[in-house]
A tleap script that builds the chain and sets N, CA, C and O, in Angstrom:
source leaprc.protein.ff14SB
mol = sequence {
  NMET PHE LYS LYS MET ILE ASP GLY ILE SER
  ILE LYS LEU ASN GLN VAL PHE GLY ASP GLY
  TYR LYS ILE TYR GLY ASP LYS ASP VAL LYS
  GLN GLY LEU LYS GLU PRO CYS PHE PHE ILE
  ALA PHE LEU ASN PRO SER GLN THR LYS LEU
  VAL GLY SER ARG TYR SER ARG ASP PHE PRO
  VAL ASP ILE HIE PHE PHE PRO SER VAL GLU
  GLY ASP PHE ILE GLU MET MET THR VAL ALA
  GLU LYS LEU MET VAL GLU THR GLU ILE ILE
  THR LEU THR ASP GLY ASP MET VAL ARG GLY
  PHE ASP SER HIE PHE GLU ALA VAL ASP GLY
  VAL LEU HIE PHE PHE ILE THR TYR ARG MET
  THR VAL LEU ILE THR ASP THR PRO ALA ASP
  ASP MET GLU THR LEU THR ILE THR GLN ASN
  THR GLY GLU CGLY
}
set mol.1.N position { 80.247 108.951 9.048 }
set mol.1.CA position { 81.512 109.111 9.742 }
set mol.1.C position { 82.530 108.056 9.266 }
set mol.1.O position { 83.712 108.358 9.103 }
set mol.2.N position { 82.061 106.822 9.046 }
set mol.2.CA position { 82.970 105.767 8.609 }
set mol.2.C position { 83.577 106.097 7.240 }
set mol.2.O position { 84.760 105.854 7.004 }
set mol.3.N position { 82.770 106.643 6.358 }
set mol.3.CA position { 83.255 107.018 5.024 }
set mol.3.C position { 84.357 108.068 5.148 }
set mol.3.O position { 85.379 107.981 4.468 }
set mol.4.N position { 84.149 109.061 6.017 }
set mol.4.CA position { 85.177 110.094 6.229 }
set mol.4.C position { 86.467 109.487 6.759 }
set mol.4.O position { 87.559 109.876 6.345 }
set mol.5.N position { 86.340 108.533 7.674 }
set mol.5.CA position { 87.519 107.886 8.249 }
set mol.5.C position { 88.267 107.070 7.187 }
set mol.5.O position { 89.491 107.154 7.091 }
set mol.6.N position { 87.539 106.286 6.396 }
set mol.6.CA position { 88.180 105.500 5.341 }
set mol.6.C position { 88.871 106.426 4.342 }
set mol.6.O position { 89.997 106.165 3.919 }
set mol.7.N position { 88.187 107.510 3.970 }
set mol.7.CA position { 88.782 108.462 3.026 }
set mol.7.C position { 90.042 109.099 3.610 }
set mol.7.O position { 91.051 109.228 2.917 }
set mol.8.N position { 89.987 109.501 4.893 }
set mol.8.CA position { 91.150 110.119 5.533 }
set mol.8.C position { 92.343 109.172 5.607 }
set mol.8.O position { 93.476 109.574 5.341 }
set mol.9.N position { 92.089 107.918 5.969 }
set mol.9.CA position { 93.161 106.917 6.033 }
set mol.9.C position { 93.696 106.639 4.625 }
set mol.9.O position { 94.907 106.525 4.435 }
set mol.10.N position { 92.804 106.530 3.643 }
set mol.10.CA position { 93.210 106.267 2.262 }
set mol.10.C position { 94.079 107.387 1.716 }
set mol.10.O position { 95.083 107.130 1.051 }
set mol.11.N position { 93.704 108.615 1.992 }
set mol.11.CA position { 94.492 109.764 1.535 }
set mol.11.C position { 95.887 109.721 2.148 }
set mol.11.O position { 96.879 109.948 1.455 }
set mol.12.N position { 95.965 109.430 3.445 }
set mol.12.CA position { 97.265 109.348 4.121 }
set mol.12.C position { 98.117 108.224 3.527 }
set mol.12.O position { 99.303 108.423 3.262 }
set mol.13.N position { 97.527 107.051 3.317 }
set mol.13.CA position { 98.265 105.935 2.744 }
set mol.13.C position { 98.789 106.285 1.351 }
set mol.13.O position { 99.921 105.948 1.006 }
set mol.14.N position { 97.962 106.963 0.554 }
set mol.14.CA position { 98.383 107.351 -0.777 }
set mol.14.C position { 99.514 108.377 -0.728 }
set mol.14.O position { 100.438 108.317 -1.540 }
set mol.15.N position { 99.449 109.324 0.223 }
set mol.15.CA position { 100.517 110.316 0.378 }
set mol.15.C position { 101.837 109.640 0.729 }
set mol.15.O position { 102.890 110.025 0.222 }
set mol.16.N position { 101.782 108.639 1.590 }
set mol.16.CA position { 102.997 107.985 2.088 }
set mol.16.C position { 103.553 106.971 1.088 }
set mol.16.O position { 104.763 106.928 0.865 }
set mol.17.N position { 102.685 106.155 0.485 }
set mol.17.CA position { 103.144 105.037 -0.331 }
set mol.17.C position { 103.001 105.262 -1.831 }
set mol.17.O position { 103.623 104.550 -2.620 }
set mol.18.N position { 102.196 106.237 -2.239 }
set mol.18.CA position { 102.065 106.540 -3.661 }
set mol.18.C position { 101.013 105.715 -4.375 }
set mol.18.O position { 100.302 104.905 -3.779 }
set mol.19.N position { 100.942 105.958 -5.691 }
set mol.19.CA position { 99.898 105.338 -6.508 }
set mol.19.C position { 100.161 103.878 -6.839 }
set mol.19.O position { 99.281 103.208 -7.379 }
set mol.20.N position { 101.342 103.371 -6.532 }
set mol.20.CA position { 101.667 101.979 -6.824 }
set mol.20.C position { 100.982 100.985 -5.898 }
set mol.20.O position { 101.081 99.775 -6.100 }
set mol.21.N position { 100.288 101.492 -4.883 }
set mol.21.CA position { 99.603 100.636 -3.907 }
set mol.21.C position { 98.104 100.889 -4.003 }
set mol.21.O position { 97.648 102.010 -3.777 }
set mol.22.N position { 97.345 99.866 -4.333 }
set mol.22.CA position { 95.890 99.960 -4.363 }
set mol.22.C position { 95.378 99.985 -2.923 }
set mol.22.O position { 95.914 99.289 -2.060 }
set mol.23.N position { 94.342 100.785 -2.664 }
set mol.23.CA position { 93.765 100.895 -1.321 }
set mol.23.C position { 92.295 100.519 -1.407 }
set mol.23.O position { 91.523 101.135 -2.142 }
set mol.24.N position { 91.922 99.498 -0.644 }
set mol.24.CA position { 90.547 99.022 -0.629 }
set mol.24.C position { 89.889 99.411 0.688 }
set mol.24.O position { 90.486 99.297 1.758 }
set mol.25.N position { 88.634 99.878 0.585 }
set mol.25.CA position { 87.851 100.160 1.788 }
set mol.25.C position { 87.094 98.923 2.213 }
set mol.25.O position { 87.217 97.861 1.603 }
set mol.26.N position { 86.316 99.069 3.258 }
set mol.26.CA position { 85.610 97.946 3.870 }
set mol.26.C position { 84.770 97.135 2.881 }
set mol.26.O position { 84.683 95.915 3.022 }
set mol.27.N position { 84.157 97.767 1.898 }
set mol.27.CA position { 83.238 97.065 0.999 }
set mol.27.C position { 83.751 97.014 -0.439 }
set mol.27.O position { 83.029 96.554 -1.324 }
set mol.28.N position { 84.973 97.472 -0.698 }
set mol.28.CA position { 85.469 97.605 -2.067 }
set mol.28.C position { 85.872 96.300 -2.732 }
set mol.28.O position { 85.917 96.236 -3.960 }
set mol.29.N position { 86.162 95.274 -1.979 }
set mol.29.CA position { 86.725 94.055 -2.556 }
set mol.29.C position { 85.602 93.135 -3.018 }
set mol.29.O position { 84.817 92.635 -2.212 }
set mol.30.N position { 85.540 92.922 -4.322 }
set mol.30.CA position { 84.535 92.019 -4.865 }
set mol.30.C position { 85.203 90.727 -5.338 }
set mol.30.O position { 84.748 89.631 -5.010 }
set mol.31.N position { 86.266 90.860 -6.099 }
set mol.31.CA position { 86.952 89.701 -6.673 }
set mol.31.C position { 88.451 89.867 -6.503 }
set mol.31.O position { 89.107 90.422 -7.384 }
set mol.32.N position { 89.000 89.412 -5.418 }
set mol.32.CA position { 90.449 89.404 -5.238 }
set mol.32.C position { 91.088 90.769 -5.079 }
set mol.32.O position { 90.457 91.805 -5.290 }
set mol.33.N position { 92.354 90.742 -4.701 }
set mol.33.CA position { 93.124 91.956 -4.468 }
set mol.33.C position { 94.305 91.993 -5.421 }
set mol.33.O position { 94.828 90.950 -5.813 }
set mol.34.N position { 94.721 93.183 -5.789 }
set mol.34.CA position { 95.904 93.344 -6.632 }
set mol.34.C position { 97.033 93.842 -5.752 }
set mol.34.O position { 97.037 95.002 -5.339 }
set mol.35.N position { 98.002 92.966 -5.460 }
set mol.35.CA position { 99.112 93.300 -4.583 }
set mol.35.C position { 100.170 94.121 -5.319 }
set mol.35.O position { 100.321 93.976 -6.532 }
set mol.36.N position { 100.904 94.979 -4.610 }
set mol.36.CA position { 100.793 95.276 -3.186 }
set mol.36.C position { 99.587 96.183 -2.944 }
set mol.36.O position { 99.266 97.041 -3.767 }
set mol.37.N position { 98.927 95.981 -1.808 }
set mol.37.CA position { 97.736 96.778 -1.535 }
set mol.37.C position { 97.437 96.839 -0.040 }
set mol.37.O position { 97.988 96.092 0.769 }
set mol.38.N position { 96.545 97.759 0.283 }
set mol.38.CA position { 96.052 97.922 1.644 }
set mol.38.C position { 94.557 97.646 1.649 }
set mol.38.O position { 93.860 97.916 0.672 }
set mol.39.N position { 94.081 97.112 2.748 }
set mol.39.CA position { 92.651 96.905 2.968 }
set mol.39.C position { 92.318 97.477 4.335 }
set mol.39.O position { 92.929 97.087 5.330 }
set mol.40.N position { 91.358 98.397 4.405 }
set mol.40.CA position { 91.005 99.088 5.650 }
set mol.40.C position { 89.729 98.472 6.216 }
set mol.40.O position { 88.701 98.425 5.540 }
set mol.41.N position { 89.801 97.997 7.469 }
set mol.41.CA position { 88.639 97.382 8.127 }
set mol.41.C position { 88.461 97.983 9.520 }
set mol.41.O position { 89.435 98.200 10.241 }
set mol.42.N position { 87.213 98.250 9.889 }
set mol.42.CA position { 86.900 98.743 11.229 }
set mol.42.C position { 86.653 97.569 12.169 }
set mol.42.O position { 86.094 96.547 11.769 }
set mol.43.N position { 87.079 97.726 13.434 }
set mol.43.CA position { 86.901 96.696 14.449 }
set mol.43.C position { 86.147 97.282 15.644 }
set mol.43.O position { 86.718 98.087 16.380 }
set mol.44.N position { 84.939 96.923 15.852 }
set mol.44.CA position { 84.163 97.275 17.048 }
set mol.44.C position { 84.252 98.740 17.481 }
set mol.44.O position { 84.768 99.014 18.565 }
set mol.45.N position { 83.769 99.692 16.676 }
set mol.45.CA position { 83.740 101.091 17.122 }
set mol.45.C position { 82.868 101.227 18.369 }
set mol.45.O position { 81.950 100.435 18.587 }
set mol.46.N position { 83.166 102.240 19.185 }
set mol.46.CA position { 82.404 102.436 20.421 }
set mol.46.C position { 82.182 103.926 20.673 }
set mol.46.O position { 82.845 104.785 20.092 }
set mol.47.N position { 81.228 104.199 21.556 }
set mol.47.CA position { 80.888 105.584 21.910 }
set mol.47.C position { 80.706 105.679 23.416 }
set mol.47.O position { 80.092 104.809 24.033 }
set mol.48.N position { 81.251 106.753 24.008 }
set mol.48.CA position { 81.132 107.010 25.432 }
set mol.48.C position { 80.567 108.406 25.627 }
set mol.48.O position { 81.024 109.358 24.994 }
set mol.49.N position { 79.573 108.531 26.502 }
set mol.49.CA position { 78.976 109.848 26.764 }
set mol.49.C position { 79.924 110.688 27.607 }
set mol.49.O position { 80.517 110.209 28.573 }
set mol.50.N position { 80.050 111.942 27.221 }
set mol.50.CA position { 80.822 112.902 28.001 }
set mol.50.C position { 79.834 113.853 28.659 }
set mol.50.O position { 78.786 113.416 29.134 }
set mol.51.N position { 80.136 115.104 28.696 }
set mol.51.CA position { 79.269 116.104 29.319 }
set mol.51.C position { 78.273 116.652 28.292 }
set mol.51.O position { 78.631 116.922 27.146 }
set mol.52.N position { 77.012 116.811 28.726 }
set mol.52.CA position { 75.998 117.408 27.857 }
set mol.52.C position { 75.740 116.562 26.625 }
set mol.52.O position { 75.437 115.374 26.724 }
set mol.53.N position { 75.864 117.189 25.461 }
set mol.53.CA position { 75.609 116.504 24.188 }
set mol.53.C position { 76.888 116.007 23.533 }
set mol.53.O position { 76.884 115.664 22.351 }
set mol.54.N position { 77.980 115.964 24.284 }
set mol.54.CA position { 79.265 115.532 23.723 }
set mol.54.C position { 79.493 114.035 23.971 }
set mol.54.O position { 79.154 113.495 25.024 }
set mol.55.N position { 80.072 113.402 22.975 }
set mol.55.CA position { 80.386 111.983 23.051 }
set mol.55.C position { 81.798 111.753 22.533 }
set mol.55.O position { 82.273 112.479 21.660 }
set mol.56.N position { 82.455 110.753 23.067 }
set mol.56.CA position { 83.760 110.336 22.576 }
set mol.56.C position { 83.549 109.054 21.774 }
set mol.56.O position { 82.957 108.095 22.269 }
set mol.57.N position { 84.035 109.045 20.536 }
set mol.57.CA position { 83.904 107.857 19.690 }
set mol.57.C position { 85.286 107.307 19.376 }
set mol.57.O position { 86.183 108.046 18.971 }
set mol.58.N position { 85.446 106.014 19.566 }
set mol.58.CA position { 86.683 105.319 19.222 }
set mol.58.C position { 86.442 104.478 17.967 }
set mol.58.O position { 85.454 103.750 17.867 }
set mol.59.N position { 87.365 104.594 17.019 }
set mol.59.CA position { 87.300 103.844 15.778 }
set mol.59.C position { 88.556 102.971 15.657 }
set mol.59.O position { 89.542 103.404 15.062 }
set mol.60.N position { 88.538 101.754 16.207 }
set mol.60.CA position { 89.677 100.850 16.020 }
set mol.60.C position { 89.712 100.378 14.562 }
set mol.60.O position { 88.692 99.990 13.994 }
set mol.61.N position { 90.901 100.421 13.980 }
set mol.61.CA position { 91.060 100.088 12.569 }
set mol.61.C position { 92.149 99.020 12.432 }
set mol.61.O position { 93.151 99.040 13.147 }
set mol.62.N position { 91.935 98.101 11.513 }
set mol.62.CA position { 92.952 97.121 11.121 }
set mol.62.C position { 93.287 97.411 9.661 }
set mol.62.O position { 92.474 97.164 8.771 }
set mol.63.N position { 94.486 97.935 9.420 }
set mol.63.CA position { 94.944 98.179 8.061 }
set mol.63.C position { 95.748 96.942 7.640 }
set mol.63.O position { 96.854 96.713 8.130 }
set mol.64.N position { 95.185 96.165 6.741 }
set mol.64.CA position { 95.865 94.982 6.219 }
set mol.64.C position { 96.807 95.440 5.110 }
set mol.64.O position { 96.446 96.281 4.287 }
set mol.65.N position { 98.003 94.888 5.094 }
set mol.65.CA position { 98.912 95.136 3.978 }
set mol.65.C position { 99.282 93.811 3.345 }
set mol.65.O position { 99.788 92.908 4.012 }
set mol.66.N position { 99.024 93.702 2.043 }
set mol.66.CA position { 99.366 92.520 1.273 }
set mol.66.C position { 100.599 92.862 0.444 }
set mol.66.O position { 100.504 93.661 -0.487 }
set mol.67.N position { 101.760 92.274 0.761 }
set mol.67.CA position { 103.000 92.621 0.064 }
set mol.67.C position { 102.992 92.163 -1.393 }
set mol.67.O position { 102.190 91.317 -1.789 }
set mol.68.N position { 103.897 92.736 -2.180 }
set mol.68.CA position { 103.966 92.383 -3.602 }
set mol.68.C position { 104.362 90.929 -3.809 }
set mol.68.O position { 103.903 90.291 -4.756 }
set mol.69.N position { 105.205 90.403 -2.937 }
set mol.69.CA position { 105.544 88.978 -2.955 }
set mol.69.C position { 104.946 88.371 -1.684 }
set mol.69.O position { 105.263 88.802 -0.575 }
set mol.70.N position { 104.088 87.379 -1.852 }
set mol.70.CA position { 103.371 86.814 -0.705 }
set mol.70.C position { 104.317 86.448 0.435 }
set mol.70.O position { 105.295 85.725 0.244 }
set mol.71.N position { 104.005 86.964 1.620 }
set mol.71.CA position { 104.760 86.647 2.832 }
set mol.71.C position { 106.098 87.348 2.961 }
set mol.71.O position { 106.888 86.976 3.828 }
set mol.72.N position { 106.392 88.355 2.129 }
set mol.72.CA position { 107.678 89.058 2.179 }
set mol.72.C position { 107.797 89.812 3.507 }
set mol.72.O position { 107.274 90.918 3.652 }
set mol.73.N position { 108.483 89.206 4.463 }
set mol.73.CA position { 108.585 89.738 5.825 }
set mol.73.C position { 109.273 91.107 5.845 }
set mol.73.O position { 108.823 91.999 6.563 }
set mol.74.N position { 110.331 91.292 5.091 }
set mol.74.CA position { 111.061 92.564 5.080 }
set mol.74.C position { 110.173 93.685 4.560 }
set mol.74.O position { 110.163 94.779 5.124 }
set mol.75.N position { 109.428 93.428 3.493 }
set mol.75.CA position { 108.513 94.440 2.956 }
set mol.75.C position { 107.433 94.781 3.985 }
set mol.75.O position { 107.095 95.951 4.164 }
set mol.76.N position { 106.896 93.770 4.658 }
set mol.76.CA position { 105.856 94.019 5.662 }
set mol.76.C position { 106.395 94.861 6.820 }
set mol.76.O position { 105.720 95.784 7.277 }
set mol.77.N position { 107.602 94.552 7.298 }
set mol.77.CA position { 108.169 95.306 8.419 }
set mol.77.C position { 108.537 96.730 8.017 }
set mol.77.O position { 108.429 97.647 8.831 }
set mol.78.N position { 108.968 96.925 6.781 }
set mol.78.CA position { 109.261 98.275 6.279 }
set mol.78.C position { 107.980 99.105 6.235 }
set mol.78.O position { 107.975 100.267 6.642 }
set mol.79.N position { 106.905 98.511 5.745 }
set mol.79.CA position { 105.610 99.196 5.701 }
set mol.79.C position { 105.111 99.471 7.119 }
set mol.79.O position { 104.593 100.555 7.388 }
set mol.80.N position { 105.260 98.507 8.029 }
set mol.80.CA position { 104.807 98.682 9.417 }
set mol.80.C position { 105.513 99.862 10.078 }
set mol.80.O position { 104.886 100.651 10.785 }
set mol.81.N position { 106.818 99.980 9.845 }
set mol.81.CA position { 107.570 101.103 10.421 }
set mol.81.C position { 107.019 102.438 9.944 }
set mol.81.O position { 106.838 103.363 10.735 }
set mol.82.N position { 106.755 102.531 8.647 }
set mol.82.CA position { 106.192 103.776 8.095 }
set mol.82.C position { 104.813 104.048 8.673 }
set mol.82.O position { 104.492 105.189 9.007 }
set mol.83.N position { 103.991 103.002 8.793 }
set mol.83.CA position { 102.638 103.175 9.324 }
set mol.83.C position { 102.668 103.665 10.763 }
set mol.83.O position { 101.844 104.492 11.153 }
set mol.84.N position { 103.613 103.163 11.559 }
set mol.84.CA position { 103.713 103.586 12.966 }
set mol.84.C position { 103.889 105.107 13.078 }
set mol.84.O position { 103.330 105.743 13.971 }
set mol.85.N position { 104.658 105.664 12.173 }
set mol.85.CA position { 104.943 107.103 12.213 }
set mol.85.C position { 103.880 107.911 11.473 }
set mol.85.O position { 103.376 108.906 11.994 }
set mol.86.N position { 103.548 107.486 10.276 }
set mol.86.CA position { 102.749 108.306 9.366 }
set mol.86.C position { 101.250 108.306 9.629 }
set mol.86.O position { 100.559 109.231 9.202 }
set mol.87.N position { 100.729 107.299 10.318 }
set mol.87.CA position { 99.272 107.254 10.527 }
set mol.87.C position { 98.845 107.849 11.867 }
set mol.87.O position { 97.666 107.792 12.216 }
set mol.88.N position { 99.780 108.416 12.617 }
set mol.88.CA position { 99.412 108.975 13.922 }
set mol.88.C position { 98.359 110.070 13.797 }
set mol.88.O position { 97.455 110.160 14.628 }
set mol.89.N position { 98.470 110.896 12.771 }
set mol.89.CA position { 97.479 111.947 12.545 }
set mol.89.C position { 96.993 111.845 11.115 }
set mol.89.O position { 97.793 111.811 10.179 }
set mol.90.N position { 95.670 111.796 10.944 }
set mol.90.CA position { 95.083 111.812 9.610 }
set mol.90.C position { 94.182 113.030 9.498 }
set mol.90.O position { 93.681 113.543 10.499 }
set mol.91.N position { 93.983 113.482 8.284 }
set mol.91.CA position { 93.084 114.602 8.018 }
set mol.91.C position { 91.878 114.071 7.265 }
set mol.91.O position { 92.018 113.436 6.220 }
set mol.92.N position { 90.697 114.333 7.799 }
set mol.92.CA position { 89.467 113.881 7.160 }
set mol.92.C position { 89.134 114.797 5.989 }
set mol.92.O position { 89.725 115.868 5.847 }
set mol.93.N position { 88.202 114.384 5.162 }
set mol.93.CA position { 87.845 115.149 3.974 }
set mol.93.C position { 87.241 116.512 4.304 }
set mol.93.O position { 87.258 117.413 3.466 }
set mol.94.N position { 86.706 116.672 5.518 }
set mol.94.CA position { 86.153 117.972 5.912 }
set mol.94.C position { 87.206 118.868 6.568 }
set mol.94.O position { 86.888 119.967 7.023 }
set mol.95.N position { 88.462 118.401 6.619 }
set mol.95.CA position { 89.549 119.195 7.182 }
set mol.95.C position { 89.854 118.901 8.640 }
set mol.95.O position { 90.881 119.345 9.152 }
set mol.96.N position { 88.980 118.159 9.325 }
set mol.96.CA position { 89.237 117.800 10.720 }
set mol.96.C position { 90.441 116.872 10.802 }
set mol.96.O position { 90.616 115.993 9.959 }
set mol.97.N position { 91.270 117.073 11.823 }
set mol.97.CA position { 92.420 116.209 12.043 }
set mol.97.C position { 92.116 115.286 13.213 }
set mol.97.O position { 91.552 115.714 14.220 }
set mol.98.N position { 92.498 114.001 13.077 }
set mol.98.CA position { 92.207 113.001 14.095 }
set mol.98.C position { 93.512 112.307 14.453 }
set mol.98.O position { 94.280 111.910 13.576 }
set mol.99.N position { 93.752 112.166 15.755 }
set mol.99.CA position { 94.971 111.513 16.229 }
set mol.99.C position { 94.681 110.051 16.543 }
set mol.99.O position { 93.658 109.712 17.137 }
set mol.100.N position { 95.603 109.203 16.131 }
set mol.100.CA position { 95.511 107.780 16.421 }
set mol.100.C position { 96.361 107.430 17.630 }
set mol.100.O position { 97.341 108.114 17.926 }
set mol.101.N position { 95.993 106.380 18.320 }
set mol.101.CA position { 96.752 105.915 19.480 }
set mol.101.C position { 96.685 104.393 19.538 }
set mol.101.O position { 95.938 103.753 18.797 }
set mol.102.N position { 97.491 103.834 20.444 }
set mol.102.CA position { 97.513 102.389 20.677 }
set mol.102.C position { 97.805 101.609 19.394 }
set mol.102.O position { 97.136 100.618 19.102 }
set mol.103.N position { 98.812 102.061 18.626 }
set mol.103.CA position { 99.135 101.355 17.382 }
set mol.103.C position { 100.076 100.187 17.652 }
set mol.103.O position { 100.984 100.278 18.479 }
set mol.104.N position { 99.844 99.102 16.946 }
set mol.104.CA position { 100.696 97.921 17.019 }
set mol.104.C position { 100.435 97.090 15.764 }
set mol.104.O position { 99.466 97.331 15.045 }
set mol.105.N position { 101.300 96.116 15.507 }
set mol.105.CA position { 101.136 95.330 14.289 }
set mol.105.C position { 101.586 93.901 14.509 }
set mol.105.O position { 102.292 93.581 15.466 }
set mol.106.N position { 101.148 93.044 13.579 }
set mol.106.CA position { 101.578 91.659 13.566 }
set mol.106.C position { 101.451 91.123 12.142 }
set mol.106.O position { 100.609 91.578 11.368 }
set mol.107.N position { 102.282 90.169 11.817 }
set mol.107.CA position { 102.199 89.497 10.526 }
set mol.107.C position { 101.544 88.134 10.750 }
set mol.107.O position { 102.014 87.334 11.560 }
set mol.108.N position { 100.456 87.881 10.023 }
set mol.108.CA position { 99.718 86.627 10.151 }
set mol.108.C position { 99.448 86.080 8.758 }
set mol.108.O position { 98.860 86.759 7.916 }
set mol.109.N position { 99.880 84.850 8.523 }
set mol.109.CA position { 99.641 84.176 7.241 }
set mol.109.C position { 100.071 85.023 6.043 }
set mol.109.O position { 99.367 85.073 5.035 }
set mol.110.N position { 101.215 85.685 6.147 }
set mol.110.CA position { 101.760 86.450 5.030 }
set mol.110.C position { 101.133 87.804 4.811 }
set mol.110.O position { 101.372 88.439 3.784 }
set mol.111.N position { 100.321 88.267 5.775 }
set mol.111.CA position { 99.669 89.573 5.670 }
set mol.111.C position { 100.011 90.381 6.917 }
set mol.111.O position { 99.963 89.866 8.034 }
set mol.112.N position { 100.359 91.657 6.714 }
set mol.112.CA position { 100.613 92.554 7.839 }
set mol.112.C position { 99.280 93.112 8.324 }
set mol.112.O position { 98.470 93.584 7.527 }
set mol.113.N position { 99.059 93.055 9.634 }
set mol.113.CA position { 97.885 93.680 10.245 }
set mol.113.C position { 98.400 94.810 11.123 }
set mol.113.O position { 99.092 94.577 12.114 }
set mol.114.N position { 98.055 96.037 10.748 }
set mol.114.CA position { 98.457 97.211 11.517 }
set mol.114.C position { 97.212 97.756 12.204 }
set mol.114.O position { 96.250 98.156 11.548 }
set mol.115.N position { 97.243 97.766 13.534 }
set mol.115.CA position { 96.091 98.198 14.327 }
set mol.115.C position { 96.340 99.586 14.884 }
set mol.115.O position { 97.419 99.872 15.402 }
set mol.116.N position { 95.342 100.445 14.775 }
set mol.116.CA position { 95.406 101.789 15.359 }
set mol.116.C position { 93.978 102.209 15.686 }
set mol.116.O position { 93.037 101.821 14.993 }
set mol.117.N position { 93.820 103.001 16.742 }
set mol.117.CA position { 92.499 103.492 17.136 }
set mol.117.C position { 92.480 105.008 17.005 }
set mol.117.O position { 93.365 105.700 17.508 }
set mol.118.N position { 91.457 105.511 16.323 }
set mol.118.CA position { 91.265 106.959 16.188 }
set mol.118.C position { 90.115 107.364 17.102 }
set mol.118.O position { 89.080 106.699 17.154 }
set mol.119.N position { 90.311 108.458 17.818 }
set mol.119.CA position { 89.300 108.941 18.760 }
set mol.119.C position { 88.842 110.326 18.331 }
set mol.119.O position { 89.644 111.202 18.009 }
set mol.120.N position { 87.527 110.494 18.339 }
set mol.120.CA position { 86.926 111.784 17.996 }
set mol.120.C position { 85.925 112.174 19.065 }
set mol.120.O position { 85.253 111.321 19.644 }
set mol.121.N position { 85.832 113.457 19.319 }
set mol.121.CA position { 84.770 113.982 20.167 }
set mol.121.C position { 83.718 114.565 19.243 }
set mol.121.O position { 84.026 115.388 18.380 }
set mol.122.N position { 82.483 114.140 19.422 }
set mol.122.CA position { 81.396 114.611 18.570 }
set mol.122.C position { 80.313 115.252 19.422 }
set mol.122.O position { 80.155 114.939 20.602 }
set mol.123.N position { 79.579 116.147 18.800 }
set mol.123.CA position { 78.465 116.830 19.442 }
set mol.123.C position { 77.197 116.329 18.769 }
set mol.123.O position { 77.029 116.474 17.558 }
set mol.124.N position { 76.313 115.746 19.553 }
set mol.124.CA position { 75.055 115.232 19.016 }
set mol.124.C position { 73.931 116.078 19.590 }
set mol.124.O position { 73.699 116.091 20.799 }
set mol.125.N position { 73.242 116.778 18.714 }
set mol.125.CA position { 72.149 117.642 19.161 }
set mol.125.C position { 70.836 117.083 18.642 }
set mol.125.O position { 70.774 116.503 17.558 }
set mol.126.N position { 69.808 117.265 19.419 }
set mol.126.CA position { 68.483 116.856 18.987 }
set mol.126.C position { 67.999 117.843 17.934 }
set mol.126.O position { 68.196 119.052 18.058 }
set mol.127.N position { 67.367 117.314 16.904 }
set mol.127.CA position { 66.800 118.171 15.876 }
set mol.127.C position { 65.467 118.688 16.404 }
set mol.127.O position { 64.578 117.899 16.721 }
set mol.128.N position { 65.322 120.028 16.501 }
set mol.128.CA position { 64.056 120.555 17.039 }
set mol.128.C position { 62.896 120.251 16.095 }
set mol.128.O position { 63.046 120.237 14.873 }
set mol.129.N position { 61.738 120.007 16.701 }
set mol.129.CA position { 60.535 119.748 15.912 }
set mol.129.C position { 60.132 121.026 15.189 }
set mol.129.O position { 60.392 122.130 15.667 }
set mol.130.N position { 59.497 120.864 14.039 }
set mol.130.CA position { 59.028 122.033 13.289 }
set mol.130.C position { 57.960 122.750 14.097 }
set mol.130.O position { 57.076 122.125 14.684 }
set mol.131.N position { 58.057 124.078 14.116 }
set mol.131.CA position { 57.049 124.883 14.796 }
set mol.131.C position { 55.763 124.876 13.975 }
set mol.131.O position { 55.792 124.843 12.745 }
set mol.132.N position { 54.611 124.909 14.699 }
set mol.132.CA position { 53.335 125.000 14.009 }
set mol.132.C position { 53.131 126.454 13.601 }
set mol.132.O position { 53.495 127.377 14.330 }
set mol.133.N position { 52.537 126.643 12.413 }
set mol.133.CA position { 52.321 128.009 11.957 }
set mol.133.C position { 51.097 128.625 12.633 }
set mol.133.O position { 51.142 129.778 13.063 }
set mol.134.N position { 50.034 127.885 12.728 }
set mol.134.CA position { 48.802 128.407 13.325 }
set mol.134.C position { 48.197 127.328 14.204 }
set mol.134.O position { 48.176 126.150 13.846 }
set mol.135.N position { 47.706 127.748 15.361 }
set mol.135.CA position { 47.025 126.835 16.254 }
set mol.135.C position { 45.751 127.505 16.727 }
set mol.135.O position { 45.791 128.607 17.273 }
set mol.136.N position { 44.618 126.844 16.520 }
set mol.136.CA position { 43.334 127.360 16.966 }
set mol.136.C position { 42.807 126.418 18.027 }
set mol.136.O position { 42.750 125.207 17.817 }
set mol.137.N position { 42.412 126.984 19.196 }
set mol.137.CA position { 41.896 126.175 20.301 }
set mol.137.C position { 40.469 126.635 20.571 }
set mol.137.O position { 40.213 127.830 20.722 }
set mol.138.N position { 39.548 125.691 20.632 }
set mol.138.CA position { 38.170 125.985 21.030 }
set mol.138.C position { 37.954 125.284 22.339 }
set mol.138.O position { 38.165 124.077 22.451 }
set mol.139.N position { 37.526 126.054 23.352 }
set mol.139.CA position { 37.403 125.483 24.673 }
set mol.139.C position { 35.977 125.725 25.173 }
set mol.139.O position { 35.428 126.817 25.025 }
set mol.140.N position { 35.400 124.699 25.759 }
set mol.140.CA position { 34.089 124.787 26.342 }
set mol.140.C position { 34.241 124.577 27.841 }
set mol.140.O position { 34.773 123.553 28.269 }
set mol.141.N position { 33.783 125.531 28.643 }
set mol.141.CA position { 33.932 125.435 30.078 }
set mol.141.C position { 32.794 124.628 30.716 }
set mol.141.O position { 32.842 124.336 31.911 }
set mol.142.N position { 31.797 124.274 29.949 }
set mol.142.CA position { 30.722 123.472 30.485 }
set mol.142.C position { 29.655 124.315 31.167 }
set mol.142.O position { 28.672 123.750 31.645 }
set mol.143.N position { 29.791 125.613 31.238 }
set mol.143.CA position { 28.780 126.468 31.858 }
set mol.143.C position { 27.928 127.131 30.791 }
set mol.143.O position { 28.423 127.524 29.735 }
set mol.144.N position { 26.673 127.248 31.075 }
set mol.144.CA position { 25.729 128.006 30.345 }
set mol.144.C position { 25.373 127.635 29.057 }
set mol.144.O position { 24.550 128.300 28.428 }
savepdb mol mol.pdb
quit
């Protein structure tokens, strides 16, 4: 599920900002970042039971934006404005659409942090055990 979410957010960011912005997922950064770029990080996902086999899952995300010039406040605020509008709905790779809520942002140490939470309802079913093909029972009643 996390891979689908990262892919959906990455696709949206690429649609909005274009190929001039590198997009890194949670584990993609090995040696430094090439600015301007985005870094997608998950923050404490949670799950709540609904009715039957249905669950509500919240995926809080922190989209870091590293401007082309370190600490460029105007660039960060321009990107934040676009993110507020454009990330409200993302489409996952399987075609499912997910709505984001509770979005807000802050600039810390020259990096924009854009926070948004995506909520999904999922159905979790138990996988039935394989049926036995043949069963032979020998029973002794203890008489005779």
